[in-house]
N, C-alpha and C positions, 0 to 999 in steps of 0.2 A: 859411385854406381850403386853400392850397397845401400847408401842412404836413400837414394831415389826409389829403390825397390821397397824399402821399409815404408816409405811415405805412401807408395801406391797401395800396399797392404793395409795400412791404417785407414786410408780413405775408403777402401773397399769394405772394411769391417764397419766403418761408420755408416756407410750407405745401407748395408744389410740391417744395421740396428735401427735405422730410421723407418724402413719399409713396414715392419709390423705395426708401428705406431700409426702410420698413415692409413694402413688398411683398417686398423681398429676404429679410427675416427670415421672412415667412410662407412663401415658396417654399422656403427652406432647411430649414424644420422638416418632418421626415418624418412622414407619417401612420401612426399605429399600426394595423396589421391584427392584432387580437388573436387568439391561438390559440384554436381551438374545441375541441381535444381535450385531455383531461386527461393530465398527465405522471405516469406510474407508476414512474419510475426510482428515486426515493428509497424508495418502499414496497418495491420489489423488493430494493434494496440492503440495507435494514434487515432484511428476511427472511433474506437470505444471511448478514448479520453475526451475527444471533442464532442462526441454524441452525448456523453454523460454531462459534460460541461454545459452544453446548450440546454439540456433538460433542467439542470439546476438553475441556470439563468432564467429560464421560463418560469419555473416554480417560484424563484425569488421575486420576479416581477409581479406575478399573480398575487403572491402573498403581500407584497408591498401595497398594491392597489386595494387589496381587501382590507388591510389595516387602515389605510388612508380613508377608506369609505366610512369606517366607524369613527375615525378622528374628526372628520368633517361633517358627519351627520347625514351624508348623502349615500349611505350604503344601499346598494341595489339588492333586492331580494334574490335576484338570479345569481348573484355572485356567491361563490362558495370558497371556503378556506381550502387551499391545496394541502392535503395531509402529508404530501411528500416532504414538506419543509421539516418534518420531524426527524428526517435523516441527519439534520444538523444539531440534534439534541442527543448526543451519545450517552450522557449521564441519565437522561430520562429512559433511554433504551435499556441501559444496565439495570436501573431500578425496576422497570416493568418486567425485565427478564427474571429478576429475583422474585417478583410478585407472581409471575406465571409459574415458575418452578415450584413455589411454595403452595399456591392455591389451586393450580391447574386451570385457572380462568384467565381469559384475555382481559387486561385492564381496560376500563372504560375511557380513561383519559390518556391521550397520546398513544393509542394502540399501534399506529403506523410506525412509531419509534421502535416498538418491540419487533415487528416483522422485518423492518430494515436491518435491525441489529442481528436477528437470526439469519437473514440472508447473507450478511457480510461474514458472520461466523462460519456459515456453511461453505462459502467460497474459500475462506482461509483454510478450512480443513481439507477440502477436496482438491483445491487448485492453488495451493500455496497462498501467500499474502497478496494475491492478485488484485484485491480491491485497491490497495495502495498505488499500484503501478498502472492499472487498467481503468479504474473508475473514479477514484477520489479526486475531486476538483482541486483540493489543496495540494495533493501530490502532483497533479498536472501542472499547476501554477509553479510549484517549487522546481519541478524538472526543467521548465523552460526558463526559469530564472538562472539556474546554474549553467544552462546551455548558453544563455546570453553572456554570462560572466566568462565563459570559456572563449567566446568570440571576442570579447573586449580585451581580456588580459592574456589570451592565448593559452590559458591553463586554468584549472581550479586549484585551490589551495587545500592542503591537508594538515590537520593538526597533529602534533606529536602523538605517537601511538598510545602512550599511557594516558594522556589527556583525552584522547578519542575514546578509549575504553571507559574511562570515568564518566564522561559526558553521555555516552550511550546508556549508562545505567540510570540517568535521570528520568527517562520516560517510564522505566519500570518502577521507580519510586513513586512517580505521580499515579501510575496505574494502581499500585499497591494502596495508596491513600484512598482513592475512589472506591476500590473494591472493599477495603476495610470499612469505610463509612456506610456503604450500602449493605454490607453483610451484617452490620450491627443494627439495621432497621428491620423491624418485623413487617410482615405483609400488611397488617392493619395500618402500621405507621406509614408505609409507602402509599397505600390507598388514600389515607387522609391527606398526606402531603400533596399528592397529585390533584386533589380536589380543592386545595387552598387557592386563593387568587394568584399567589406566586407560581404555583405549579401549573395552573390552567393557562396562564399567559407567558410561560417560559419562552416560547418561540417569539412572542412579540418583544419581550425584553432583549432577546438575542439580536433581533433586527435593530432595535433602538440603540444597542451598543455600537453598531457600525454607523447608524444614521447620525448619532450625536456623539461622535468620538471625542473623548477628552484628551487633554494634552499628554498625560502620562501614557495612556493607551496608544495614542498616535506615535509617540516616540518608540514604544516597545515594538509596535508593528513595523515601523521604519527600520529598526535595528534588525528584526527578523528578515525583512526583505533584503537588506544589504548583505547580511550573513549568508542568505540563500544564494545570492549572486556569486559570492566568493567561494562557498563551500557546498559541495553537492548535497542536496536534500537536507539542509541544516535542521529544519523543523521536524521532518519525518525521522531523521537519524537520531536526534538527541532529545526531543521534547514531546512528541506525540504519544499520549497514553493509549489512544485507540489503536495506533499502529503496534504498540507494545503488546496489547492483548491479542491482536490478530497474528502477531509473530509467534506468540506462545502456542496458539491454536495450530498454526501452520507447521510448527515443529513436529506435530504428530500426523501430518499429511502423508499419505502413501505416495504422493507425486513428488519427485525430486529431480533436480538437474543432475545428470550423470555424465561422467567423463570416461570414455573407453580408451584405456592406455595403449591398446594395440594399434589404434588408428590415430591417436593424438600425436602431433609433431612437436609439442612443447614450445609453441610460438608465444604463449602467454598473452595473446590478444584478448582472450576471455577475461582474464584478471584485470587487464588495463581498462576495459570498458565497463566493468561491473560498478554500478552506482553505489553499492554497499561496500566496495573495496574488499570483496571476499577473494581469497586465493584459489580461484576456480581451477587454475592450471596445476595445482599441487594436490588436489583432492579427487577422490573417485566419486563421492556422492556429496552433494551440497545439502547439509542438514541444518544450517544456520537459520535461526529465527529472523535474521536480517534479510534473507533472500525474499524479494518481492515477486518472483516469478515474472519479471519483465521480459525475459528471454533475450536480452541484449547480448549476453555471452554466446548463446546459441546462434544468434543471427550473424555474429561477426566471425565465427569459427570457419576457417577455410577448408578444413579436412572433412571428407565424407564420413559420416557416422562417428565422429569423435566426441561430439557433445550434443546431448538431447535432453529434453524434459521427458521423463519416463516414469512408468509405474514400477513397482517392486519386481524383482526377478520372478517371484512366484505367480505374477499376474498372467493369466492365459490370454494373451492378446498378440496380434501380429507384430512383427519387427521388434521382438524382445521387449514389448511393453512401451515402446516409444510413442509419444503422443504428438501428433502434428499440431501446429499452431492453430489451425482452424478448429480443431477439436477442443482446445482450451478456450478459445473465443466462444464457441458454441456452448460450452459448459457454463461459462460466466453468464451468458445471455439467458440460458434456460433457467438457471437458479434464480436470477434476479426477476425475470418476467414471471416465472412459475410461482414464487413465494408471494410477490406483490399481487399477481392475478388471483391467487387463492384468497388472500386477505380481502380483496375487493369483492369477489363473488360471494364469499361467506359472510359479508357484512361486518368485517372486523377492521376495515381500513380507517373509517372516520370515527372520531370520538363522539361522546354524548353531550357535549357542552352546547346548550342552545344559544341562539343569536342574542337574546336579551342579556345574557351574562356577558358575552363579548362586548355588547353595546355599552355596558356599564364599566367593564374592566379595561378595555383597550385604550380609551383616551387617557386614563390615569396609570398606565403601565409603569412608568418610571417612578411613580410614588409608591408602588406596592413593595412591601418589604418581605424579607425571608421570614418564614414562621418562627425560626429560632432566634430572631433578633428582638 
């Protein structure tokens, strides 16, 4: 009887000891306040992606037929060179940017490259690295490659952390090389280079690179495509120097993805969906240069007010500086249309190379050598 009484006391003590732990677990679990409004950020982003992709296809087709006109000798006088193709000449944009900073004058050759370069820098500073995830055709192609890989293999593959960090540094090394090379050129040297046959038809040579793809280049491109299917944004993540530059600029952007700990339920969905593999669920503010402002983390967050793209706390704006997706989309559109529209109306968009020069140089573009050779 005494043994039974002692057993009952021990059980009672054990039950009382377990209750505080159970209550603590219950109180530490945050209650989900589910979002009531639908998130349209990814719909907007995909509209921008496909709209810009179509624009680039149109520019590419117009440029191809313009080049073929000179190659076949049946160039129509009404045909004009689409200056927007210079968006595919980032090195020319960097060189002209240096020239403009040094002289204060808009360069006469490939001026559109300068204005597009300035547009994408402005977007990176004000709206994160949104060019990469909202506009860049290569970024769009890369994104849908890894999404296809996820459908095929049910997952994307991740490199070991140390190797991933090492490879991420490659794009900054490439950027450093190009910046070093351009920084060591004077404004006069840049101007002279741009007026050489090589500089004048740099866009034609770029087109011919893809038209007459050599075996080595084809193998490299095939490897990049396969790697992009297996690993999220392989080119953008490890090798794109343009993305590296925009990432550095975006690091100083006042706009950041912010997590509010009082409403966050720590589900980690944001971190799992982040294309850059950033630990969004463990940070308060996302400052990384790898953040592209794609807003996928914001779109998937189930908790009301837990994750937002927002201005700094000192910004005097409604909702604690939180920026709706439509405002970000409008900002990208205004910057792009505004800068390009200014360049066109001010007469800076098209270069000064006359048709007779193109008539002479375009047919022999592959034979034109670099001035340094």
